VOTORBA-547710 format. One record per residue: x, y negated, z negated of N, C-alpha, C in turn; residue in one letter; residue number from 0. Coordinates in steps of 0.02 Angstrom, whole numbers, plus 32768, in hexadecimal, padded with zeros to 4 digits. Each point is the difference from the previous one (the first is absolute). Layout:
KOLGU  npx  npy  npz capx capy capz  cpx  cpy  cpz residuo num
KOLGU    X    Y    Z    X    Y    Z    X    Y    Z       A NUM
...
This chain:
KOLGU  npx  npy  npz capx capy capz  cpx  cpy  cpz residuo num
KOLGU 27E9 CDFE 1E31 7FC1 8021 7FFA 800D 804C 7FFB       M   0
KOLGU 7FDE 8020 7FD1 8007 8048 7FF5 7FD4 8025 8032       I   1
KOLGU 801F 802A 8028 7FDB 802A 8030 7FEA 8042 7FE0       E   2
KOLGU 802B 801B 7FD5 7FEF 803E 7FDC 802A 8003 7FC0       S   3
KOLGU 7FE6 8026 7FD0 8023 8007 7FC0 7FF2 8045 7FE4       S   4
KOLGU 8034 8022 7FE9 7FF9 8041 7FE1 8021 7FFE 7FBC       Q   5
KOLGU 7FDA 8010 7FCC 801B 8001 7FBC 8028 803F 7FF6       T   6
KOLGU 8040 7FF7 7FED 802D 8037 7FF5 8006 8012 7FB6       M   7
KOLGU 7FF5 7FCE 7FD6 8005 800A 7FB8 7FD5 7FCC 7FDC       F   8
KOLGU 7FDB 8016 7FCD 7FDB 7FD1 7FD7 800C 8013 7FB7       R   9
KOLGU 8020 7FD2 7FDB 800F 800D 7FB9 7FDE 7FCC 7FD4       G  10
KOLGU 8016 7FFD 7FC2 7FE4 7FD1 7FCF 800C 7FB7 8015       R  11
KOLGU 803B 7FF3 801E 8014 7FBC 8010 8006 7FF4 804B       I  12
KOLGU 801C 802F 8023 800F 7FF8 8047 7FD4 8029 802D       L  13
KOLGU 7FF3 7FE5 803B 7FE3 8025 8038 802F 7FF6 803A       E  14
KOLGU 8017 8037 801E 802F 7FFC 8038 7FDB 8016 803F       V  15
KOLGU 8000 7FD4 8031 7FDE 800D 803F 8031 7FFE 803B       N  16
KOLGU 7FF1 8026 8033 8021 7FF8 8041 7FCE 7FD9 802A       V  17
KOLGU 8013 7FC4 8014 7FD3 7FD2 8024 801A 7FF1 8045       E  18
KOLGU 7FD4 8006 8030 8010 7FEB 8045 7FE3 7FBA 8007       R  19
KOLGU 802D 7FD0 800E 7FEB 7FB9 8001 8015 7FDF 8041       V  20
KOLGU 7FD8 7FCD 8011 8012 7FD6 8039 8024 7FC3 7FE5       Q  21
KOLGU 803C 7FF3 8019 802A 7FC9 7FEA 7FEE 7FBF 8026       L  22
KOLGU 8014 7FC7 7FE6 7FF0 7FC0 8021 801B 7FFB 8047       P  23
KOLGU 8035 8026 8011 801A 7FFE 8044 7FDC 802F 8030       N  24
KOLGU 7FCA 8021 7FE7 7FD8 802C 802A 8016 8049 7FFE       G  25
KOLGU 8039 800E 7FE5 8017 8045 7FFB 7FDF 8022 7FC5       R  26
KOLGU 8003 8043 8000 7FE6 8026 7FC7 803A 8022 7FDD       T  27
KOLGU 7FF6 800C 7FC0 8033 8021 7FD7 7FDD 802E 7FCE       A  28
KOLGU 8022 8036 7FEE 7FE9 802C 7FCC 802B 7FF2 7FC3       T  29
KOLGU 7FDF 7FEC 7FC9 8023 7FEA 7FC4 7FE9 8028 7FC3       L  30
KOLGU 802E 800B 7FD2 7FF0 801D 7FC0 7FF8 7FC6 7FCE       E  31
KOLGU 7FC4 7FF9 7FE5 7FF0 7FC7 7FD4 7FEB 8019 7FBC       I  32
KOLGU 8021 7FE6 7FCB 7FEE 8010 7FBB 7FD4 7FC8 7FE6       A  33
KOLGU 7FC1 8010 7FF0 7FD1 7FCE 7FE7 8003 8000 7FB3       H  34
KOLGU 8008 7FC4 7FE4 8007 7FF7 7FB8 7FD3 7FC6 7FEB       H  35
KOLGU 7FE0 8003 7FC5 7FD2 7FCB 7FED 8020 7FBC 7FEF       P  36
KOLGU 8042 7FFE 7FF9 8022 7FC2 7FEF 800C 7FFA 7FB6       G  37
KOLGU 8020 7FCA 7FEC 8010 7FF8 7FBA 800D 7FB7 7FEE       G  38
KOLGU 8016 7FF6 7FC3 8011 7FBE 7FE7 803F 8005 7FD5       A  39
KOLGU 802A 7FCD 8004 803D 7FFC 7FD7 8001 7FBB 7FDF       A  40
KOLGU 801C 7FFE 7FC4 7FFC 7FC4 7FD7 8044 7FE8 7FEA       I  41
KOLGU 800E 7FBF 800D 8039 7FDF 7FE3 7FE5 7FDF 7FC1       I  42
KOLGU 8009 8022 7FC7 7FE6 7FE8 7FC0 8038 7FD8 7FDE       A  43
KOLGU 7FF4 7FC0 7FF6 8031 7FD2 7FE5 7FEA 7FE9 7FBB       L  44
KOLGU 8029 800F 7FCD 7FED 7FED 7FBC 8015 7FB8 7FF0       D  45
KOLGU 7FF0 7FE8 7FC5 800E 7FBA 7FEE 804B 7FF2 7FF8       S  46
KOLGU 802A 8034 7FFD 8048 7FF8 7FFC 8021 8005 8045       N  47
KOLGU 7FD8 8002 8036 801B 8003 8044 801A 8045 8013       G  48
KOLGU 7FE6 8033 7FDF 8015 8045 8010 7FCA 8024 8029       R  49
KOLGU 8017 802D 802B 7FD4 8027 802C 7FFE 8048 7FE5       V  50
KOLGU 7FC5 801D 8003 7FF9 8046 7FEC 8017 802D 8039       C  51
KOLGU 8030 802C 7FF1 8016 8033 802F 7FF8 8044 7FDF       L  52
KOLGU 7FF0 8030 8029 7FFB 8045 7FE9 803B 8026 801C       L  53
KOLGU 8020 8027 7FD6 8033 8030 8017 7FDA 8042 8003       R  54
KOLGU 7FEB 8013 803D 7FD0 8036 8008 801E 803B 8025       Q  55
KOLGU 7FF0 803D 7FE8 8016 803B 8024 7FD2 800C 803B       Y  56
KOLGU 801E 8008 803B 7FDA 800D 803D 801D 803F 8022       R  57
KOLGU 7FD9 8034 7FFF 8016 8040 801E 8012 7FF6 8049       H  58
KOLGU 7FD7 7FDC 8026 800C 7FF6 8047 8042 7FDC 800D       A  59
KOLGU 8015 7FD5 7FD1 803F 7FDB 8007 803A 8026 7FE0       A  60
KOLGU 7FF2 803A 7FE4 8031 802B 7FE1 8025 7FDF 7FC6       Q  61
KOLGU 7FDA 7FD8 7FD9 801F 7FE2 7FC5 7FDB 7FC4 7FE6       G  62
KOLGU 8024 7FD6 7FDD 7FE4 7FC6 7FDE 8003 7FC2 802D       W  63
KOLGU 7FCA 7FD9 7FFF 7FF9 7FC5 802B 7FE9 7FC5 7FD6       V  64
KOLGU 801C 7FC5 800B 7FE7 7FC2 7FE2 7FC5 7FE8 8029       W  65
KOLGU 7FC8 7FF1 7FDE 7FC4 7FEA 8022 7FDA 7FCC 7FD6       E  66
KOLGU 7FD7 7FDA 8023 7FCE 7FD6 7FDF 7FC6 802D 7FEB       L  67
KOLGU 7FD9 7FEC 7FCE 7FC2 8025 7FF3 7FD5 8000 803F       P  68
KOLGU 7FE3 8038 8011 7FDA 8006 803E 7FD6 803E 7FFF       A  69
KOLGU 7FCF 8002 802E 7FD8 803C 8005 7FD2 7FFF 803C       G  70
KOLGU 7FDE 8038 8008 7FD4 800C 8039 7FBB 7FE2 7FF4       K  71
KOLGU 7FE3 7FE6 8035 7FBB 7FE9 7FFE 7FD3 803D 7FF7       I  72
KOLGU 7FD4 7FFD 7FCF 7FD1 8037 7FF3 7FBA 7FED 8018       D  73
KOLGU 7FDF 802D 8021 7FB9 7FF8 8014 7FF2 7FBE 8023       D  74
KOLGU 802E 7FEB 802A 7FF6 7FC3 8029 7FF6 7FC1 7FD5       R  75
KOLGU 801B 8000 7FC3 7FFA 7FC5 7FD5 8028 7FC7 801E       E  76
KOLGU 7FF0 7FC2 7FEF 8029 7FC7 8017 8047 8007 7FE6       P  77
KOLGU 8032 7FED 8026 8045 8006 7FEA 8010 7FDE 7FBE       P  78
KOLGU 7FE0 7FC8 7FF1 800C 7FDE 7FC0 7FEA 802C 7FC5       I  79
KOLGU 7FCC 8028 8009 7FEA 802E 7FCC 8035 8035 7FF4       V  80
KOLGU 801D 8019 8037 8037 8030 7FFA 803A 7FE0 7FDB       T  81
KOLGU 8012 7FC3 8011 8038 7FDE 7FE1 7FF5 7FF7 7FB5       A  82
KOLGU 7FC5 7FEB 7FEC 7FF0 7FF6 7FB9 8005 8043 7FDA       R  83
KOLGU 7FE4 8034 801E 8002 8042 7FE0 8047 8019 7FF8       R  84
KOLGU 8027 7FFC 8035 8045 801A 7FFE 802C 7FD9 7FD0       E  85
KOLGU 7FF7 7FBE 7FFC 8028 7FD8 7FD1 7FF2 8016 7FB9       L  86
KOLGU 7FC1 800D 7FF1 7FEE 8017 7FBC 801A 8047 7FF4       A  87
KOLGU 7FF4 802E 802E 8014 8045 7FF7 804C 8008 7FF9       E  88
KOLGU 8025 7FE0 802C 8048 800B 8003 8029 7FD1 7FD5       E  89
KOLGU 7FEF 7FC0 7FFF 8027 7FD0 7FDA 7FE2 7FEF 7FBC       A  90
KOLGU 7FC2 8015 7FF5 7FDF 7FEF 7FC1 7FF3 7FB5 7FFA       G  91
KOLGU 7FEE 7FE1 8039 7FF5 7FB8 8001 7FC0 7FEF 8026       M  92
KOLGU 7FE3 7FC7 7FED 7FC9 7FE1 8024 8019 7FBB 8013       S  93
KOLGU 7FE9 7FE6 8039 8017 7FBE 8017 7FC6 7FCF 8002       A  94
KOLGU 800D 7FC3 7FEA 7FCE 7FCB 8002 7FFF 7FDC 8043       G  95
KOLGU 8037 8007 8026 8004 7FDD 8040 801C 8030 8035       K  96
KOLGU 7FDE 8002 803A 8014 802B 8037 8007 7FD7 803F       W  97
KOLGU 8034 800F 8027 800C 7FDF 8040 800F 8036 8033       L  98
KOLGU 7FD9 8002 8036 800D 802F 8036 803D 7FEA 8028       S  99
KOLGU 802E 802F 800C 803A 7FF2 802A 7FFA 8023 8044       L 100
KOLGU 7FC5 8017 8010 7FF4 8020 8041 800E 804A 7FFF       G 101
KOLGU 7FFA 801E 8039 8009 8048 8006 803D 8011 8029       G 102
KOLGU 8018 803E 7FF8 8037 8019 8029 7FEC 8044 801C       I 103
KOLGU 801C 8012 8038 7FF7 8041 801F 803C 802B 7FED       L 104
KOLGU 7FF5 8038 7FE1 8038 8028 7FE6 8027 8023 8038       S 105
KOLGU 7FE0 8019 8032 8021 8021 8038 7FCF 8003 803B       S 106
KOLGU 7FF7 7FC7 8023 7FC9 7FF9 8030 8002 802E 803D       P 107
KOLGU 8036 8023 800C 8002 802E 8038 7FD8 803F 7FF5       G 108
KOLGU 7FF7 8013 7FC0 7FDE 803F 7FF1 7FCE 7FFB 7FC6       V 109
KOLGU 8000 7FCA 7FDB 7FDD 7FFD 7FC0 7FD1 7FC4 8000       F 110
KOLGU 7FC0 800A 7FEF 7FD0 7FC8 8000 8000 7FD9 7FBF       T 111
KOLGU 8027 8014 7FCF 8001 7FDF 7FBE 8012 7FB6 8004       E 112
KOLGU 7FD7 7FD7 7FDE 800F 7FBA 7FF4 8007 7FF8 7FB4       V 113
KOLGU 8038 7FE4 7FEA 800B 7FF3 7FB9 7FF6 7FB5 7FF5       V 114
KOLGU 7FD1 7FEF 7FD5 7FF0 7FBA 7FF0 802C 7FEA 7FC6       H 115
KOLGU 8022 7FC8 8007 802F 7FE8 7FCE 7FE0 7FC7 7FD8       L 116
KOLGU 800B 8001 7FBE 7FE5 7FCD 7FD3 8035 7FE8 7FCF       Y 117
KOLGU 7FFE 7FBF 7FF2 8027 7FE3 7FCA 7FD1 7FF8 7FC5       L 118
KOLGU 8012 801D 7FC7 7FD5 7FFE 7FC5 8025 7FDB 7FC8       A 119
KOLGU 7FE0 7FCE 7FE2 801D 7FD9 7FCA 7FCD 7FF9 7FC7       T 120
KOLGU 8014 7FDD 7FCB 7FD6 7FF8 7FC4 7FEF 8046 7FE6       N 121
KOLGU 8033 8026 7FF1 7FF8 8046 7FEC 7FF0 8007 7FB6       L 122
KOLGU 7FD6 8031 7FF2 7FF1 8014 7FBB 8001 804C 7FFC       T 123
KOLGU 8019 801B 7FC8 8004 8049 7FFA 7FBC 8021 7FFA       P 124
KOLGU 7FFB 803B 801F 7FC5 802C 7FFA 801B 8047 7FFA       V 125
KOLGU 7FD7 802F 7FEB 8019 8045 7FFB 8013 801C 8045       P 126
KOLGU 803B 801B 8005 8016 8021 803F 7FDF 8044 8005       A 127
KOLGU 7FF6 8017 803D 7FE0 8041 800A 801C 8020 8040       A 128
KOLGU 8041 8012 7FFF 801C 801F 803D 7FDD 8042 8010       P 129
KOLGU 7FFE 800F 8041 7FE2 803F 8015 802E 803A 7FEE       E 130
KOLGU 7FE2 803B 7FFA 8024 803B 7FE9 803C 8011 802C       E 131
KOLGU 7FFC 7FF4 8041 8035 8013 802E 8037 7FCB 8006       H 132
KOLGU 7FF9 7FC7 7FDE 8031 7FCA 8005 8036 8007 7FCA       E 133
KOLGU 803F 7FFA 8015 8038 8002 7FD2 8028 7FC0 800D       V 134
KOLGU 7FFE 7FD1 7FD0 8023 7FC1 8009 800F 7FDE 7FBD       F 135
KOLGU 802E 7FD1 8003 800F 7FD5 7FC7 7FF5 7FB8 8017       A 136
KOLGU 7FE0 7FD9 7FD5 7FF2 7FB9 800E 803C 7FD7 7FE9       V 137
KOLGU 8018 7FD4 802C 8038 7FD4 7FF1 7FEE 7FB9 8016       T 138
KOLGU 800F 7FCF 7FD5 7FF5 7FBA 8012 8044 7FE1 8011       W 139
KOLGU 8005 7FE6 803D 803F 7FE7 801B 7FF7 7FB7 8013       V 140
KOLGU 8032 7FD7 7FF4 7FFD 7FBA 8016 7FEF 7FFE 804A       A 141
KOLGU 7FD2 7FD3 8012 7FE8 7FFD 8045 803A 7FFA 8031       W 142
KOLGU 802F 7FD3 7FF3 8038 7FF7 802D 802A 8040 8007       Q 143
KOLGU 8008 8024 7FC8 8025 8040 8002 7FDA 8033 802B       R 144
KOLGU 7FBE 8002 7FFA 7FD8 802F 8028 8007 7FF0 804A       A 145
KOLGU 8000 7FC0 8012 800A 7FED 8046 8045 8017 8018       V 146
KOLGU 8033 7FF6 7FD6 8044 8017 8011 8001 804C 8009       Q 147
KOLGU 7FDD 8024 7FD5 7FFD 8049 8006 7FE2 8015 8044       M 148
KOLGU 7FCE 7FDA 8017 7FE2 800E 8042 8031 7FEE 8037       A 149
KOLGU 8022 7FC7 7FFA 802E 7FEA 8034 803C 802F 8009       E 150
KOLGU 8019 801C 7FC9 803C 8029 8005 7FF2 804B 8008       C 151
KOLGU 7FC0 8013 8002 7FF0 8046 800E 7FF7 802C 7FC2       G 152
KOLGU 8000 7FE3 7FC4 7FF1 8027 7FC5 7FB5 8013 8001       V 153
KOLGU 7FD6 7FCF 8013 7FB9 800E 800C 7FFA 8010 804A       I 154
KOLGU 7FEA 803E 800F 7FFA 8016 8046 7FB8 800A 8016       T 155
KOLGU 7FD2 7FFF 7FD1 7FB9 8009 800F 7FE7 7FC4 8028       D 156
KOLGU 7FE3 800D 803B 7FEC 7FCA 802E 7FCF 7FCF 7FE3       G 157
KOLGU 7FCC 8018 7FDD 7FCE 7FD2 7FE6 801E 7FD3 7FCA       K 158
KOLGU 802F 801B 7FDA 8020 7FD9 7FCB 802F 7FCB 801D       S 159
KOLGU 8028 8013 8031 802C 7FD0 8022 7FD6 7FC8 801F       V 160
KOLGU 7FCB 8013 8024 7FD4 7FCF 8020 7FDE 7FD3 7FCD       S 161
KOLGU 7FE7 801C 7FCA 7FDF 7FD8 7FCC 802F 7FCE 7FE1       G 162
KOLGU 803C 8015 7FEF 8030 7FD2 7FE3 8014 7FCA 8031       L 163
KOLGU 8009 8012 803F 8010 7FCF 8034 7FC8 7FCD 8008       L 164
KOLGU 7FC2 8018 8002 7FC7 7FD1 8008 7FF7 7FD4 7FC2       R 165
KOLGU 8016 8018 7FC6 7FFA 7FD6 7FC4 8030 7FC5 8001       S 166
KOLGU 8035 8003 8028 8030 7FC9 8004 7FDD 7FBE 8011       L 167
KOLGU 7FD4 8001 802F 7FDD 7FC3 8017 7FD7 7FE1 7FC8       R 168
KOLGU 7FE3 8029 7FD6 7FD3 7FE7 7FCC 8023 7FEF 7FBF       H 169
KOLGU 8038 8020 7FF3 8023 7FF3 7FC2 8038 7FCE 8009       L 170
KOLGU 8018 7FF9 803E 802F 7FCA 8012 8041 7FFE 7FDA       G 171
KOLGU 8017 8037 7FE6 8040 8001 7FDC 8031 802C 8026       R 172
KOLGU 803E 7FF2 7FF8 8036 802C 8018 8043 7FE4 7FEF       L 173
């Protein structure tokens, strides 16, 4: 339970608060919490069994990162709406079939973000529309190779590793 909260920063995406909270054991703690609207990430699988991966420049990571198409929830839209929009914008694809793979917490000690994972199939091309600040190349990789990239640490992005891992149960190959 939050006893008090003071906003230290409010930006376009994040709000950072110092919160005094009562913990389940009855003690109180002062925590720095970054509030984020959440997002969606997509394991887009084409008819040839390939997964869409982005090789994306991330300033915060100080370089290039392999990622699934993904993005931030805008205006409290349902996560599936975010997923559909991001798949079109980044991969230039629309999906005829969607399967929710659940959500993940990116860093639950300090960050409220939940990333919703989706498996998208029955893909058809649509015009891509990347945002101005995005720098990436779209690559289609065999699903099994993408899973191996996650297992051996080539893919280090948490939502992408989690999404590929969760897809194992549904795709049943290895």
